[in-house]
C-alpha positions, 0 to 999 in steps of 0.5 A: 463245207461238207463238199470240201473233203478232196480239197487240197487246203481242207486242213486250213478250211477246216480249222478257220471256218469252225472259228465262228461256231467255236467263238459262239460256244466260247461266249457261252463258257466265258459268262458265269451262269446261275445267278438270279438275273441269269435265270430271270432275264437274259443279258442284253447283247444288242440294243435293236433288231439287225437286218443281215449286213447291219454293222453294230458297235461293240456295245451292240448298238446299230452303226450306219455304214458312214459312221463305220467309214469315219471310224475306220479312216483313224487306223492304219490296219483295218482287218475284217473277218469272214466265213469263206462261204457265207454271202453276206459277209462278202457283201459286207466286205465289198460295201466296206471296201467301196465306201473306203476307197471311193473317195481317192484318199488312198487304200490298199487290199490284202487278201488271205485268199491269194499266196504271195507267189501270185503277186505278179498276177495280181499286179498285172490285174491292177495294170489292166494287163489281165481282164477280171474273168481271166483272173482265177485262171491266172491265180489258179484259184480253183487249186490254190483256193478253191472256194467259188470265185464268184463270191470273191469277184466283186472285191477284185471288181471294185479294187480295179474301179477305184485304183486299189493296189491288191496283194496276195498276203498268204504263204503258198498252201502246198508249202504250208501242207508239207510243213504240216506234214514233214516240218520246217526242215523238209523245205528247200531254200526256194520254199523258205523264201516264201515264209515270213522272216520272223515266225511269231508264236501263238499267245497263250489264249490262242493256244487253247483256241487251237486245241479246241480246234485240233481235236475236231480234225479226224486226221489229227492226234491231239495227244501227240506233242510234235503233231500239235507243235507243228499244228500250232507252227503252221497257224502262226506262219499263216498269221505272221506271213499275212501280218508281215505282208500287211505291213509291207503293203502299208510301208510301201504305199503309206496308205491304210491297209483293209485286210480280208481273212477268215474270222479265225485269224482276226477274232480277239486279236490273237492272229493277225492283229497280234503279229501286226503289232510285233512288226509295227508296234505303233500300228492303230489297227481296227478288227471287224468281225461277223456276228452270227447271232446268239451269245454277243462277245464284245471282246472278239472285235471291235466292230461287228456286222450281223451275218447269220451262218449261211453258206451256198453249198455246191450242191446248189443251195443256200443254207442258214443255221436255225436253232432247229435245223439248217434252213434251205433259203434257195435252190439253184434251178437244176442243181444237185439239190434241185434234183434231189427235190429240196425246196426253198423253205425246207428244214434239214434236221438231220444228216446221215444220223447227224443232228444237225444243229449248226452248219459244222454239224453238216460238215461231220455228216459229210465227212462221215458219209464220205468216208464211209462211201455212202450217200448222203442222206438229209431228214427234211421237215417241210411243213408238217410233213417229214421225209428222207432225201437222198443227195447221192455220195460225195465227191462222185461225179457219176452219183446222181441224187435220188428224188424226194417223194412228190408227196411226203406223208404227213408226220405222225402226230 
């Protein structure tokens, strides 16, 4: 997420895109190390070697899509978590939406990505009054959400094809940003009307998680009690609003609701699920979470799908986290990454002095380079060669990356 430094909703983006990485850390912390069995043989996480997009039960066994659909049909709400930039996450969501909605039984779709003040535009789209290609403009997608609409386009296309009502679930980002700065009392009556009627506070476990997330925000002081309470408040508003809207959607159509939201809103049932149960105590809820590999925490969701940490950068490359760096899976021809000299198969090991041990480290490096007004420089391993690639300054439209050497020198043995 290195290119998000100037996004209007950067606070929300950072908080909940961190969740998958923190989950992996949390899974390690939750397991008591040091027993003889731990030292000799690691515990069995999954019972098979999954491919990208494969579904997995909470016991680590494979689940065909048909079995997942059969399981989901017994629930009122199906919550599926995502990393907003992860292409596999989006493909799995679309496959699940297609499978749940193509038999005419009835299904509604609720989206974190769209706020409630854009519901009329969604309704017009569902009625055929707005074409799919015109929808990003109608929703002011770039300003309000910012992630590449092409990743989400398939959801809208399937919903339109199968007659699935689509609802925006979230509170407008301009309102929550204002709350984060100035508190609830700063809102006008019109802004207050866009909030949930009841804001359900976080549970103790979620507060501990949010404390950990807050410490990773460079512009947040975790020791400032007022700032921390505002941080809790905004998270609770998002989760409470999305839950309230999902319940409204369920009652409006009397159909199951598929909710698509960031993984941080879904994991452990702390976020949206907890609030749905508050508003709809009899609710039957199924949570479906991405598993990134590594430690498998069966408590994080009811079902899982295998989706390694991968995302498509605005620099024109698809990246995947590895144990020894970040792998460049693909490069778009003519993109910033292409012009800089990056190629599929390159391993990014460091960025502007930050070791790349995961995708979040890439965000840290991008933030560091942006704040220092310096170019982002990758250390790249290609075969036996290592060399530097200068990507130029982030957020500078006139900054062109410097090309990598055509024949990098072999690494010293």
